[in-house]
Legacy VTK file of the C-alpha trace (Angstrom):
# vtk DataFile Version 3.0
C-alpha trace
ASCII
DATASET POLYDATA
POINTS 115 float
80.144 83.888 68.689
76.676 85.112 69.035
74.239 85.055 66.228
71.373 87.592 66.441
68.346 87.646 64.077
66.165 90.642 63.422
62.469 90.541 62.494
62.655 86.548 62.504
59.664 84.845 60.878
58.969 81.082 60.183
60.829 81.288 56.875
63.653 83.972 57.223
64.872 86.849 58.989
65.200 90.483 57.648
68.767 90.730 59.116
71.182 88.423 60.994
74.249 89.643 62.936
77.171 87.500 63.288
80.163 89.289 65.199
80.599 92.647 63.313
79.080 91.702 60.072
75.419 92.320 59.275
73.536 90.412 56.409
70.375 91.552 55.245
67.763 89.601 53.333
66.757 90.731 49.925
64.608 94.002 50.222
62.036 95.118 47.462
59.762 97.889 47.048
55.960 98.055 46.279
54.973 95.543 43.733
53.992 97.199 40.633
55.686 100.634 41.322
58.062 102.065 38.864
61.768 101.071 38.993
62.582 104.409 40.317
59.899 104.209 43.095
61.086 100.511 43.958
64.664 101.394 44.265
63.851 104.364 46.400
61.603 102.217 48.743
64.028 99.422 48.849
67.187 101.665 49.738
64.837 103.337 52.632
64.085 99.873 53.821
67.637 99.000 53.806
68.743 102.149 55.570
66.137 101.605 58.288
67.405 97.940 58.725
70.894 99.026 59.021
69.987 101.597 61.644
67.976 99.084 63.539
71.324 96.745 63.451
73.758 99.341 64.624
75.111 100.130 61.200
74.795 102.718 58.388
75.380 103.036 54.545
78.901 104.215 55.445
79.558 100.748 56.487
78.358 98.883 53.560
80.615 96.061 52.339
78.776 94.503 49.392
75.482 95.031 47.405
73.896 92.510 45.083
71.208 93.974 42.991
68.611 91.807 40.885
66.726 93.531 38.111
63.696 91.714 36.551
64.834 93.465 33.343
68.490 94.448 32.879
67.208 97.351 30.396
66.162 99.097 33.888
69.834 99.260 34.876
70.327 102.992 34.216
66.937 103.917 35.864
67.885 101.987 39.085
71.484 103.366 38.915
70.230 107.019 38.918
68.586 106.345 42.175
71.464 104.450 43.667
73.977 107.056 42.723
71.960 109.781 44.465
71.427 107.564 47.542
75.266 106.532 47.822
76.703 109.898 46.940
78.974 111.226 49.668
79.247 107.805 51.341
81.875 105.112 50.612
80.739 102.859 47.684
80.592 99.241 48.580
81.535 96.301 46.385
78.512 95.686 44.068
77.250 93.333 41.513
73.907 93.718 39.478
72.250 91.068 37.378
69.075 89.985 35.822
66.876 87.531 37.354
63.256 86.450 37.753
62.059 87.875 40.943
59.567 86.290 43.605
56.647 88.149 42.092
55.884 89.418 38.662
55.230 92.985 40.027
58.758 93.334 41.547
61.420 94.876 39.338
64.300 95.491 41.953
65.571 93.518 44.754
68.884 94.579 46.737
70.712 92.259 49.077
73.454 93.895 51.279
76.076 92.898 53.733
77.464 95.619 56.179
79.905 95.982 59.061
78.656 97.261 62.286
79.256 100.994 62.920
LINES 1 116
115 0 1 2 3 4 5 6 7 8 9 10 11 12 13 14 15 16 17 18 19 20 21 22 23 24 25 26 27 28 29 30 31 32 33 34 35 36 37 38 39 40 41 42 43 44 45 46 47 48 49 50 51 52 53 54 55 56 57 58 59 60 61 62 63 64 65 66 67 68 69 70 71 72 73 74 75 76 77 78 79 80 81 82 83 84 85 86 87 88 89 90 91 92 93 94 95 96 97 98 99 100 101 102 103 104 105 106 107 108 109 110 111 112 113 114
């Protein structure tokens, strides 16, 4: 089965397609922006990558969300809930963890099926 890599760099690819499954790398918003803005930007990046790989948020299978501070859970959820409204909700997990840079507050990793 063919493996297709999208926006491949020396260290990682932004997306990898294997069969009808699409794996996106962790996406982040603008470093230092608010949780709301980082979540909006991250979800827009995810949507653009899904479109680029022949999918959409209607075909999300799993979302893993990392927050630098779990106290931001409700703020992130408000943006997520508005974004996913009217679409099938994927399986999802949210956890707190130290992200790659101090200004990152939200990182989202998704797996989707091809449309």
